[in-house]
C-alpha positions in Angstrom: 180.1 99.5 129.0 179.4 95.7 128.9 182.3 93.5 129.7 183.4 91.2 126.9 182.4 87.6 127.2 184.8 85.4 129.1 185.3 81.7 129.3 186.3 80.7 132.8 187.5 77.1 133.2 187.0 77.1 136.9 185.2 79.2 139.5 184.6 78.8 143.2 181.5 79.7 145.2 183.5 82.5 146.9 184.2 84.0 143.5 180.6 83.9 142.4 179.5 85.5 145.7 182.1 88.2 145.3 181.0 89.0 141.7 177.3 89.0 142.8 178.1 91.3 145.7 180.0 93.6 143.4 177.1 93.7 140.9 174.7 94.7 143.6 177.0 97.4 144.8 177.3 98.9 141.4 173.6 99.0 140.9 171.3 97.9 138.1 172.3 100.7 135.8 176.0 100.0 135.8 176.3 96.3 136.7 178.9 94.5 134.7 177.8 91.2 133.1 180.0 88.1 133.2 179.0 85.1 131.1 180.3 81.7 132.3 180.7 79.1 129.6 182.1 75.6 129.5 182.2 73.2 132.5 183.2 75.0 135.7 186.1 73.6 137.7 185.1 72.0 141.0 186.9 71.5 144.2 184.9 68.7 146.1 183.6 69.9 149.4 185.8 72.9 149.6 183.4 74.5 152.1 181.7 71.5 153.7 183.9 68.4 153.7 182.4 65.1 154.6 183.3 63.7 158.0 185.9 61.0 157.3 188.7 59.3 159.3 192.2 58.3 158.2 192.8 56.0 161.2 192.7 52.3 160.4 191.0 49.6 162.5 187.8 49.8 164.5 187.3 53.4 165.8 184.3 52.8 168.1 183.4 49.1 168.1 185.4 46.6 170.1 186.7 43.5 168.3 184.0 41.4 169.8 181.3 43.9 168.9 182.6 44.2 165.4 182.6 40.5 164.8 179.0 40.3 166.0 178.0 43.2 163.8 179.7 41.8 160.7 177.8 38.5 161.3 174.5 40.5 161.4 175.2 42.6 158.3 176.1 39.5 156.3 172.7 38.0 157.1 170.8 41.2 156.3 172.6 41.4 153.0 173.9 38.0 152.0 176.2 37.6 149.1 174.7 36.5 145.8 175.4 36.8 142.1 174.5 40.5 142.1 176.9 41.7 144.8 179.1 40.8 147.7 177.5 40.4 151.2 177.3 43.1 153.8 180.5 42.2 155.6 182.6 42.3 152.4 180.9 45.5 151.3 182.2 47.2 154.5 178.8 47.8 156.0 180.1 47.2 159.5 183.1 49.6 158.8 180.6 52.2 157.7 178.6 51.9 160.9 181.7 52.0 163.0 182.8 55.3 161.4 179.4 56.7 161.8 179.3 55.8 165.5 182.8 57.3 166.0 181.6 60.6 164.4 179.0 63.1 165.3 176.1 60.8 164.3 177.1 58.5 167.1 175.9 60.9 169.7 173.0 62.5 167.7 174.9 65.8 168.0 172.7 67.4 165.4 169.4 66.3 167.0 167.5 67.7 169.9 168.0 65.1 172.7 166.6 66.7 175.8 163.7 65.1 177.7 161.0 64.3 178.5 161.1 61.1 176.5 157.8 59.4 175.9 156.7 56.5 173.7 155.3 58.0 170.5 153.0 56.7 167.8 154.5 55.0 164.7 153.8 58.2 162.8 156.0 60.2 165.1 159.0 58.0 164.6 161.9 57.2 166.9 161.4 58.7 170.4 164.1 56.8 172.3 166.5 58.7 174.5 169.3 56.3 173.5 172.0 57.6 171.1 173.3 55.3 168.3 176.4 54.6 170.3 174.3 53.5 173.2 172.0 51.4 171.0 174.9 49.4 169.5 176.8 49.0 172.8 173.8 47.9 174.7 172.2 46.0 171.8 175.2 43.9 170.7 175.9 42.9 174.3 172.3 42.0 174.9 172.1 40.0 171.7 175.0 37.9 172.6 173.6 37.4 176.1 170.4 36.2 174.6 172.0 33.7 172.2 174.3 32.4 174.9 171.2 31.6 177.0 169.2 30.1 174.1 172.0 28.4 172.1 175.0 28.5 174.4 176.9 30.4 171.7 177.5 34.0 170.8 175.5 35.3 167.8 178.5 35.1 165.4 178.9 31.4 166.0 175.3 30.4 165.2 174.4 28.7 162.0 173.0 31.0 159.3 169.5 29.6 159.8 169.6 30.2 163.5 171.0 33.7 163.0 168.1 34.4 160.6 165.6 33.1 163.2 167.0 35.4 165.8 167.0 38.5 163.6 163.4 37.7 162.5 162.4 37.5 166.1 163.9 40.9 166.8 162.2 42.4 163.8 158.8 41.0 164.8 159.2 41.9 168.5 159.1 38.3 169.6 162.6 38.6 171.2 163.2 41.0 174.1 166.7 42.2 174.7 168.0 43.5 178.0 168.2 47.3 178.1 166.8 48.0 174.6 163.8 47.0 172.6 164.6 44.3 170.1 162.6 46.1 167.4 164.5 49.3 168.0 167.8 47.6 167.8 166.9 45.7 164.7 165.6 48.8 162.9 168.7 50.7 163.8 171.1 48.1 162.4 169.0 47.4 159.3 168.8 51.1 158.5 172.5 51.7 159.0 173.4 48.5 157.0 171.4 49.7 154.1 173.0 53.1 154.2 176.5 51.5 154.3 175.7 49.3 151.3 174.6 52.2 149.1 176.6 55.2 150.5 179.6 56.8 148.8 182.7 54.6 149.5 184.4 57.6 151.2 182.3 56.7 154.3 183.7 53.2 154.6 181.0 51.0 152.9 180.1 50.2 149.3 183.6 48.8 148.7 184.8 49.2 145.1 181.4 50.9 144.5 179.9 47.5 143.9 176.4 48.6 144.9 176.5 51.4 142.4 177.9 49.2 139.7 175.0 46.7 140.4 172.5 49.5 139.9 174.2 51.3 137.1 174.5 54.5 139.2 177.2 56.9 137.9 178.1 58.2 141.3 179.0 61.7 142.3 179.6 63.2 138.9 179.6 67.0 139.0 178.1 67.9 135.6 176.0 66.3 132.9 175.4 69.3 130.6 177.5 67.9 127.8 175.1 64.9 127.6 171.7 66.5 128.0 170.9 66.3 124.2 172.1 62.7 123.9 168.7 61.1 124.1 168.3 57.3 124.2 172.0 56.8 124.4 173.5 54.3 126.9 176.4 56.3 128.2 177.8 53.5 130.5 179.5 55.9 132.9 181.7 54.1 135.5 180.7 55.3 139.0 182.8 58.0 140.6 183.2 58.6 144.4 183.0 62.1 145.8 186.7 61.9 146.7 188.2 60.1 143.8 187.1 56.4 143.8 187.7 53.2 145.6 191.1 54.2 146.9 189.3 56.2 149.6 187.6 53.0 150.8 190.1 51.2 153.0 189.3 48.1 155.0 189.4 48.3 158.8 
């Protein structure tokens, strides 16, 4: 006998798996059908929560390293009429949290030798983890600018900072202990991620990057709007854990 249609306001993955398992056990001839209507309830990351940290302040970077990194991200993404700069957007905070977490040691990557220089198509082949790259690279960068300008990087003029970063990108500047191109590529990639990532990870403060793009954020369901063609919905962006209150400054 077919079960009457039900409207379930909220279901979890565990319930769906339980129902599916029960249906398989009963067999095709006597399986009970359940029809789900309406918008299912949703518990964000109930089974796989994002790695976040409640502690304030810098979690991996020293104060000197953080000041240098904030100067870098502000030159990579300078403030303009479209958005705040990299520092105000929390890009350095995002990087600090990533380095403090499992990404910092490449815990999910194979990191056993031998390590050999690969082709550009093979990608990054360095044995250095992100933590090592930042610790070595930031110190080497300041050592270079002290030798060339008698100042740490953060105290250089904007034009001189741009020249140094351009030299690293082109491979014209060698750093002690790490390739300049590798260090620049690492910081540029992570800065971009911090600018556009969900604010729960420390960057993209007040979801300014999403607002700039018109990106609606981590909305669960759009089925109620599928048939609304050529309609500007003007959704405000939504974070995966509730909005800008999850994005606290270091």
